[in-house]
N, C-alpha and C positions, 0 to 999 in steps of 0.2 A: 585183270581178273575176267575169266570167261565164265559166265553164268549159263546154266542150262536146266532142263527138266522143268519142274514146277516152280523153281525159283530162278527164272530166266532173266530177270531184270537186275541191274546193278544200281544201288542207291547208297550213297555215303560209304562206299567201300564194302558193301555187303550185298549178297545175292538174296533177292526177295521175290515174292510172287508178283508184286506190282509196285510201280513208282507213280503212276498216274491212273485216274479212273478208267481211261481208255484201254488200259492193260487188262481189264477184267471182262470176263464173259457174262452176258446177261444184261438186259435193259435195266437201267437204274442202279446197277452195282456200283459200289464205291471202293476206293482203296483206303484201307485203314492206316492209322499212324504207324502200325507195326509192319506195314508192307504186305499185308494179306488182303485178299479180295473178300468183300462182304456183300451179300445179296441186298437188294433194295431195302433200306430201313423203313420201318413203319412211320406213319404220320405221328408227330410228337404229341398230338392231342387225342390219339386213338385210345379208347378205354379198354380195348381187348388185348389179351395176352396171346402171343404166338399166332397172330392172324396170318402170318406169311408161311407158316409150317416149315421153318428151317429144319434141315435134316438132323441137326444136333439136338433139337427140341422135340422132334417127332410130333405127336398129337397132344403134348402136354398143355395144360390149361383148358382143355376141352373135355366136356362130358360126352361119352359115347352112348348112343342109343341104338341097339339092334333088336329091340323088343318086337318090331314088326317083321322080323325075319330077314332084314337086310344086312349088309356088311359095311364096315368102315375101316379103311386102311390108309396108311401113308403111302402115297405114290412112290414107286421105287426108282424113278429116273428123272433127271433134270428136264427131260422132254415133257414131263407132267408138271413143270413149274411155269407159272404164267409168264415169267421173264426169261425162261430158259437158263436160269442160274444153276450151275452145278452144285452149289451148296444148299439148295433149297428144293422144296417139293410142293405138294398140295394134298388135300384130303380127297380120297377116292370113296365116293358114296354110291352104293349099289342098292337098288330096289328101295326099301324103306329105312336104310341105315342113315342115322343123323348125328349131328354134333351140336352142342350148345354150350353157352358160357354166360354166367351171371356176373355183373359188375356194378359197383355203386354208380348212381346217376343223380342228377339234380333237376329241380322243377324249372320251368320257363326257359329252357335251353333248346336251341335248334340243333338237333343231332342229324348227322348224315350217315346212313348205312350204305356201304358199298362192298362189292366183292367182284372177283373175276371168275369166270366159269368156262368150261368146255364140256360138251356132253355128246353121247352117242346119238345117232339119228332117232328122232322121235322122243328124245329125253326132255325132261322139264325139271327145273330145280327151283326151290323157294326158300328164301331166308327171311325170317320174321323177327322183328324186335318187339318185345313186350315190356311195358313200363309198369312198375309196381309201386305201391304206397308203403311197402315195408322193405327193410334191408334183406339181402339174400334172396330176393325174388320170391318171397313167401307170402303167406296170408291169403287173402281173398283173390278173386279174379283180377287180372291186370287192369290198370286204368285205361290202357289203350294198347292195341296190337296193330302192327303195320307190316304188310307183306311186300317184299321186293322179289318179283319173280323173273326167272330167265325168259328169254325170247327164243324162238326157233332160230338156230344158227347152224352154219355148216359144221360138220364134224371136225374136231381138232382145232377149231378157231377160238382162241381165248377172247372173251367178250366182257365188257364192263357192265354191271347193273348197279344202279344207285338211285336213292330217293332220300328225301329229308322229312323230318317231322319235328314238331315242337312238343316238348314234354309238358304235361299238364301239372297243375298245382298238386303238391303232395308227393311228387315222384322222388323215390329214394334209391331205386335200383332198376337195372335193365337186363333183360335176358335176350341174347341173340342166338337163334337156332337155324340150322340149314339142313334140308333133306330133300330128296327127290319128291316130286308131287305124288300124292296118293294115287294109286292105280298105275303108276309108271312101272316099267320093267327094264329100265336102262341104267347105265352108269353115268354119273356126273363127277367132274373134278371141280373143286372149289378152292380158291386161293386168294390171298390178300384181302381177307375180310376185315373191315374197319368200321368202327362206330366212333365218329369224331365230331368236332365242333367247327372245323375250318372249311368244310365243303369240298375237300379234295379227296381223291381216291387214295386209300392206304397211305 
């Protein structure tokens, strides 16, 4: 059997996209049981939904905020994915466009917030986790807010930003939001956002 095109590998008498992880493009990609390539899977303890912005999911799971006049889009090419995976992308945040997600959380837990980013020259990005004493991130002011900011990096270089915090007593939910720093006039790409309990990125 001669296999070609997108199903160039032969496995158990069938033409498939991949037979081994090394057959797939993109750092961290895996070969699924059905012989298709899958982009890097999220950390199993991550609380966030669609932190990797796979193209099939788009921006689902995230609330979009363009009230400050900015824009939020799904990047349209694999070159804008942190791993260069053809089946995935990233969130393109311009000016004051932002994204956020609220998830259940617990007290007295060490949480790790991490994300990968690339930005235009002079750009700056900030992701903030806020912990609340009520479900759905409602009620009074957050119990605690913790910012993880990007550092100046060369353009088009994907960089990891990560920090940890311990949730205080009474924590019931957590909000994670990302947007360019106030006053910025640049574009930032953010990918592989994770809020997990194992201390590893995404």
